[in-house]
N, C-alpha and C positions, 0 to 999 in steps of 0.2 A: 503493499499499500504505500511505496515512496511516491514522489513526482515522477521517477523515472518507470515506474510499474503502475500506473493508475489501476486500478481494479475495474472492470466492466462486467456485465452480466454474461459475457461469453467465457470468464474465467469461473462460472458456478461448475463447482463438480456434479459429475452425475449422480441424479436424484432418484434415479431406479429404485422403488420399492418403498420409498418413504412416503409417508402420509402429513399434508401439512391441513391446516384449517386457518383460511385467512378471513379476518371479519371485512365488511365492505369492500365486497370483492368484484362487485359489478361496475367500478367506475374509480377513476383517478389511480391514486398510489395502489389500491388493492387489487386493479385489475393489471396494472403494470407487473404488480409482484406474482399474481396467479400465472399470467400469461409466461414470465420469465423462468417460473420454477416447473410449469407443466412441460414447457420445452427442453428441459432438462431430464425429463422422465418423471418426474413429482407427481403424485396424484392429489389434487387440492380439491378441499371442501371450500364451495364457496360459500360463505354464510352473508346472507343477504337479507334485507328487510323485505325485497319485492321478489319472491319468485320467477314472477312472469320475466322482469327484467333481466333477473339472474339466468334464466334459461336462453333469453336472447344473446346476451353476452357469452355465454358458453358454445352457443352455436356458430356466433363469429369467430370465436376462437379454432374452433374445428376448422373453421374453411383457411386459416392462416398457418395450417399445419400441425395443431395439438390434436393428440389422440381423443377422441370422444369419451374414452373410458378413464381418462385421469382426470374429468371433471365431474365433481358431484354438487349438484345446487340444492342448499337446505335453507329453509328460513329461520332468521334471526334477527329479531328485533332487541337491541341491546339498552333500549329504554325502558323495557318492559322485561322485569326480572322474572315473571312467569314464563314468558318467550326464553329468555335464556336457560332455564332449567327444564324446559321441553326439549331444546336444542341438545343440552348435554345428555339429555337422556336416552335422546335418537344416535347420538354419537357413540353411547356404549351398546346398543345394539347392533350397530354397525361394524365397529372397528374394535379391535381386541387390544389395539395400541393406536397411539397417535406420535406423530415424531416432531412436529413443530408448531406451536401456535404463534400466530401473527395477529395481535392485538394492532390493528390497523384501523378500523372504521372511527369515524368522527363527526362533529357537528361545531359549526364555527358560527358564533355571534348571532343565533336568532333572537327574535323577540321573546321577551319572557314567557317561557312554558314547561309547563311542570310534567312528569313523568306519570305514567299509571300509579305508580306508588308513592306521588306528590314530591320528588324530588326535581331540583331545578334541571332541565334538561342536558345541558352539557355536562354537568357533573356526574349525571346518571349514565350518559353515553359512553361519554370518553373514559370515565373512570370506573363507575359502581359496575356498570354491565360486564366492563372487560376484569375487574377484581373477581366478580361471581363467576365468571365463564372459567376464568384460570382456575380457580378454587375447584370448579366441579368437574374439571379434566385433568387436574393434575396427576390423578393416579395413571390415567391413560399414558399420558406423556411420560411418567417415570419407568414406563415398562417400553418406551419407543430406543431409536436406535440412535445415539448421540443427542438426546432431547433439549429443545430450547422453546423458552417463553422471550417470542420478542415483542416488547410494548413500545408503540409508537408516540414519544412525545414531541416536543418542538422547540425552537430555541426560545420562544415566549414562554417557557417555562421559568428562566430567569428572570422575568416582569411578574411571576405569580406568587401567590402566597396562600398560607393557611391559618387561620385562628381558630381555636377550639374554645368552647365555653365551660362553665365551670362542671358540667356533667361529663365533659371530654368528647361531645357533638362538634362538626365542623359548625363555626359561628354564620347565622344568616343561611343556612343550606339551601333554602328555596328562594333566596333572593327578594323576600317580601319587604324589607328594610332598606333594599337599595340597590336595585339591579343594571350593570353596567354591562353590555354583552360582550365587550372584548376583555374587560376586568374578570369576569368567570368563565370566558374562554382559556386565558392565560391560568387561573387557577385551575382548572381542570386539565391542562396541560404540566401544571405544577406537580399534581396529584399523580398523574402518570409516572413522573420522573421518580418521586418519592417511592411509590410502590413498586417500580422495577427494582431499585435498589434495595427496599425493605426486604423484597420477594429472595432478591440473590443472597440475603442475611441470612434467612432463615430457611432456605433450601441448603445453605453451606452447612449451617449449622445442623441439620438435620442428616447431613450424610447424602442428600439427594442427587441422581445422577442429570437431574434436568438444571440448565442453566438458564439463568435469568438474564436477558441484555436489554438495553434501550437503544432506540435509534430516533433519527429525525431527518426528515427530509430537506431540510432548507427552505428556500422560498419555491414553492412549487406550484403551478398553476391547474388547479382542480375544481370539479363541481362544486367542493368544499366552500368555494369563495363567492360563490354566486347563488347557489340553492338554499333557501329559507334563512340567508343572513339577512340582519337588518339592512335599512336603507343606505346608512355610511359605509358600513364594512362592504357592502355588495359594491358601492362606489370606488370605494377607497383599493380593495383588492382586485375585483373582478373588471373594474373599467381602467383603471389606473395603474395600479402595481402589477398584475399581470403581463399585459404585452410589454412592461417595460423592463420588469427584472426578472422573471420567473423563468425557471428552467421546466422543462416536459416531465410529467409523471415518468417517465421511461427512466430519466436521469435522476427522478428525486426518489425513486424508489430504491436506487443501488443501497443507501445505508443500511435500510431494513433486508434487502437481499444478502446483503454481505453477513449480517448480523445472523441471518437464518441459517446460511449454509456454508461461511469460509470455515476451513478447519481450525484457525488459529484463534477463534474468537473464545474469550473467556468470559464467564460468568461474572456480571457487574461492569460489564463494559458499556461504553456509551459511543455509538456509531452515526457520524453525522458527515456533511460535506467538508472539502478541504479546502473550499475557496474564501475569499473575503468574508468575514462574519459570519462564515459557514452557511452563506444563502445558496450556495452551488456549488457543484466540482464533483470528485469523486471520494468514495467512503474513506474516513479516518476516525482515530478515535480521538473524541472531544471531551471537553470539561463537562461536568456535571455541577449545577450550582451548588455552593456550601450548603445553601440553605436545604435543599433538596435532598442532599445528601447526610443530613443530620439525623441522627437514629433515633432522638427521643421524638422529632416531627415523624420519622417512618413508623414508630410504635404508636403513636396517637391516631394516626390514618389508619393503619392496619386495624386497629380495636376499633373505631367508629365505622369502618365499612364492614366488617363482621356484624357489629348490629343491625347496620342500614341493611345489608343484604340477607342476613341470616344464613351466610355462608360460611363454614370453618374448614381451613386448610390442613391436609393430614401432613403439618410439618411441625417440627418442635420449633416452640415459642424460644427465642436466643435469650 
């Protein structure tokens, strides 16, 4: 991963026989990740909210050279914890093991919206849904070959923070006291980073074979910046920033592809672009913010997330 040997999707090792779950696989980074993995022989479960759109995407992929038996479309609405449990149950019925979970799906700066369980939508989708999904699939991953959990965060995690109330819950979880779309997005991406690092600590303490890795795509043009976002965010990202600064999803997906497949990746690492300000470029190891790496914040978020999702991980508390 040096400047002279910049990593590309062509360097993904053969993935024949490995099973991947990619959330948000029907567009953007998830689609680019799915295509690259399947072209290298990996079987990919496309975990999507809209099965019809997912099946259309799978058909398009087969016309571009992907073997149809490598693609399985399954419904998953990360905003709804009931849907997460249903999806995890189906994975248990269909797979004796999983090798890699890519926690990729996300929402960006929508108007204030609550999940079916009453949580602010960005925190529900970007963090809580992926927390619950990881916990419910962890034993299947532990049975996998070189298993990994790749959680996609953002450079914006460095602008986010979490506050906890006297009961250990996330302060103003539903945004009722003061919702700001981008601030709550930054908070959710901060939670992704904290979760990925805390998961690494707990897996290590438990002696688990599963590696927890973080990745971020830099500034990548996807439907995330134009669909369901608030008006200002749509203007800034979709109509101004994307045409001028953003890279294509095929490039933005490289850090998470590296995190998912490169033999030299270690648990606890954070992979992002190597360009200026980490906005674009080839995969490299990047710095997690000190706040996101704080063990006490990790413990607090973990415990709050267990209470909010009613999911307990089969790992030893550190």
